[in-house]
N, C-alpha and C positions, 0 to 999 in steps of 0.2 A: 148684116145690118147693127147703126149704132143705136143707143140708146141712150137715153135724157131723162134724170130722174129726181124730182124733188119733195117734199116734205114740210107742211112745218109737225108741231109737237105731239098733233094727235095721232099726225098717220108714221111719227119717226119709228117705234116699233114693226108695221106693217113693213115697210123704207126697205128698212135690214133686214129684212126676212126674203123679198123683191128682187132686190139688189141678189144677194149669197143665190137666188135660182136660177136668175141669168144668167152666170157668172159660171155656173156649172155648164148654160147649154151650149157655153162658147161666145155668147153674146158681150158685144164692148157696150159698155155703159160707166155711164158717168154721171158720179151723185153728187147734186148743186145744195145737199140741205137741208133739213137742219142737221147738226149733227146728236143730238139727244136731245132730251124731251124737256125742257126749258121753254116758258112760253113765246110762243114767235108771230108774227106778223104771215097769214099764209099767202101773203101780196106779191110778196116779196120774190118768194121760190116759184110760181107759178110762176111769174112775169121771164124768169130766167129760162124754164122750160122750153112756154113760149116760143121766146125769141126767138131761142138756139132755132124750132122745129122749124120758126116762121122763116127765119135767112135759109134754110135747108141746110142750116151746118150738124144734124141730127136729123136720122128716117124718123125717129119715131118719140113720142115722151109719155114718162107715168109720171104723174102726182097724186100722191095722197094726202085731204084732210080728215076731219072726225067726219063731216057726211059727204066729201065730194064738190058739194054744191057751193061754196067761196071759186075752187079751183077751178070748179068750171066755166065759171063767170071769169076770173081774166082770162084764164087763156084764150077763150074763147072772141077775146078783143081784138086778139091779134091778124093780120092779114095768112090769110092759110093755114088757117088752124081749124081743126077742125075737131076739137078735146070732144068727148061722152064718155058724163056715167055712166057707170053700166057697177052696177053693183049685185050683175045677174046675168046668167049668160044667156041669154038671148040676144040682152040691149046689148051685152060685148061682140056676136055673133052678127048680128045688127050692124052695129057702127060702121064695121068693114065691108061684110058685102056689098051694104047701100049707102054708105056714109063718107067711104075713104075714111075713118077716121084717122088722127095721125099720133093723137094722146087719148090715153087713158086713165081718166078721173073714178077712183075708185074710194070710197066711205070708213078712215078706217075704224072708227067708231060701231060703224057696221053689219062688218061682214066681215068674217074670221082668217086665218091666214090659209088654211086649207082650199076655202071659194076664189081668193086674191090670187092663186096661185093657177086655178083653173081662169080664171077668166085673165090672169098675165098671155097664159097658153094657149090662151081660146084665141084670145084678141093675136095673138101675135100670129096664129096658124092661118086666120080665116083672110081670106082673098076678098079684093075688090071685084065687083062682079063688072063697074062696066054698064056703056050701051045706057038705057036710061038717066041712068044714076050719074053719067059722068056730066050726060045734060044739064045735071039738073045740077050738079058741082061747080062748072063755070056760070051758073045763073050765080050761083051762091058768093060766086070770087070776084064778079063784075057790079055788083052792087055796091 
């Protein structure tokens, strides 16, 4: 599995910790930035990650901004992207089981590091159930 990851300034510290965690798990990671806490536009990084998941260059993506809301809005504008804002474990699980989410979005100003790593692990490990959910995804992509 390969993962592309990005954040704005508000998610930078969390992004760095998530990258270290993913590398320890043996997951290939591409970091598109930002690379410090200087103010930047979240849209620039959300677009980079979502475009690479959309064209299947990467299996999955992870995005972080202050709340996760802006990154979610940007990412979900791309075809075949199913970005899920998950600041709790149930949302992370269900985004994979029922929606086959391919981008995890988290709010760097809303959750702590321990929960962030639990969300990443849970999201990576939870399989898509398929079945009736596959039909719904196909409808989403057809529109």
